[in-house]
C-alpha positions, 0 to 999 in steps of 0.5 A: 539304946539297946544294941541288937545282936546279929550272927556273922551269917545274918550280917552277911545276908543283911549286907548282900540284900541291901546291895540287891543280891538274892533277887530273881534274875529272869531273862535279859535285864532292861534299862529300868532294872539297870537304873534300879540297881544303880540307884540301890548301889548309889554310885557305879565305880569306873575302871578302865581295865578291860581284860574281861569286861570293864568294871562298871559293867560288872556289878549290874551283871552280878545283880540282874544277870545278862543285859545288853551293854548298850543299854548301860552306855545309853543310860550313863554315857549319853552326852548331856547338855544344859537343855537336855541334861544326862541322867548321870554325870561322873565325879569322885563319889567314891573313886571316879564313878557315875552318879545321878546328876541330881546329886551334884549339890551333895558334892559341893563340899568335896569340890571345895576341898579339891580346890583347896587341895589342888588349886591353892597357893603354890599349886600348878593351877595357881602358877602363872603358866598353869593359870594361863593353860586353864584360861585357854582350856576354859575359852576353848570349851566356851567357844567350841563346846564339849571336847576330848583332851585330844581335841584341845591339846594342840591349842595349848602350849605344851611344856614339860610333863605336869606334876600329876600322873605325867599328863600333858598340860591340857589334860591336867587342866581339864582334870583339875577343873573337873575336880573343882566343878568348873567342868563336867563330863559330858559323855565319852567317846569310846572310853575317852572322856568328853569335857564341857563347862559345868554350866553346859551340862548340869542344869542350873536348878541343880548346879546353883543349889548350895548345901552345907557340908554337914547336911551333905555328909549326913545325907551321904551317910544315910545313903551309905547305911541303906546301901550297906544294910549294916556298917561300921563308921569306917564302912560308912566313911569309905562308901563315898570316901568322905574326908572326916571320920569325925563328921561321919560319926556326928552324922551317925549320932544324928541318924540314931537320934532320928531313928534311922540307924539302930546300934547292933553288935555282930558276932566276930566283929572285934578289934585288935584288943578283942573289943566289939566294933560298934556297928549300925543297921538301917531301920529298913534293912532286911535280914533274910533267912537265906541268900540264893545267888551266884555271882562273879564280882568285880574288885570294885563292886560295893560289896567288896570294894572296902577291903577291911569290910570284905575281910570282916564280912566274908573272911576274904582278903583281897589284893589286886595284882595288876601291878605285881610282876607276873612271876610273883602273882599269887592268884592272877592279873585281875581275879574276880571274887566269886559269891555263892549264896552269902559267902565269897568262896573263891576267886577267878582270873578271867580273860575274854579272848575275843579273837578265839571267841573264848572265855579263858579261866586263867586261874581259879582258887577256892577260899579255905572254907570252900576247898571241897569244890561243892560249888563248882557246878553253880560257878560253872553255870555262871561262867557260861552265862558270863561267856554268853553275855560277852558274846563268847562261844567257848570256855577254856580252863588253865591248870593254875589254881586249886579250883581249876580241875573242879571247874574244868570237870563241871564245864567239860572244858578244854584246858590251856597253859598259863604263863604263871604255871608253865608245865601244869 
């Protein structure tokens, strides 16, 4: 099959269009537009960091504009029951993510993998003490219904800390059972998970479906291809964190034979030996002539969450600096990539100071190709939208970063000091 050639710009625009960027953002979004955006992405990754807004709220703001966060909470956090199942459940459909409950059968192979990896011989779950805790937790959930870890830990004998992330034994049991599919997340209270037996959350007509691994992987690769627009094998594997590159490549070959994927060659996509990196475009992907869009992206947005792809698509290298000691941070605690049209032009570290009702731009930096600051006015407008979305009345800009003066000027904003750049 002949390989189609795309320019670097065409590849960027194809990828962004597949993710829903470039669409009109008119007025406040509603539940239907939020659900459509999640459906387009396939999953919504969860993260607990809340310095500006928790990560799973951000991709929807980036795509559809300001919306009432309560709409998303009703959509993905509603406590489900077997009689009235929720539309979404949480699972490792990338990292921890919200996914449609109807996708439960697609992840049977991963639940089996988790059981083999963490529940086999020699594991804490198989140890007599661990098995006893699991049995107690299971009995509590069966008798009392959905519970938070704090509701259940008092009835489980507490010993030393467990071998995974220092969780207490009750939490450890719940997390392993969730990975295995014995329990499901029935909702959240605040941000704390509520666990229940899977049979009390996931409808039997979904829960009882068994799907062969090869069929599930092929379907997930197909969805990843649609959501990516254009992708390499590594991109498709990472989108749903599939375990086997060989299995992904086999699925790609089948989808090419079926006419769903088309081989493409992208300008600049070269490996270390200067060979073209094989890539594929979904047959329904659009190649827009332009993308007109300005957005703040979470680091866990599907458009940039795979760092190799972000560098290949946007020439954008990113590292989360949460765990970097403050004096050694290059860009900031939790900087957000900034998308203008089809380029990532910079990164901005934001903090919602709710006591002062102020959005604080803690640092702001241009990428090399955008260092002239030509996009400052558009980014300033987006910062004002972000502040209003979070119910903040003011915007203040520090002096740390080569984009801060541009943004402060465009915003006519107050300035504040930043601990990383004392005296600037």
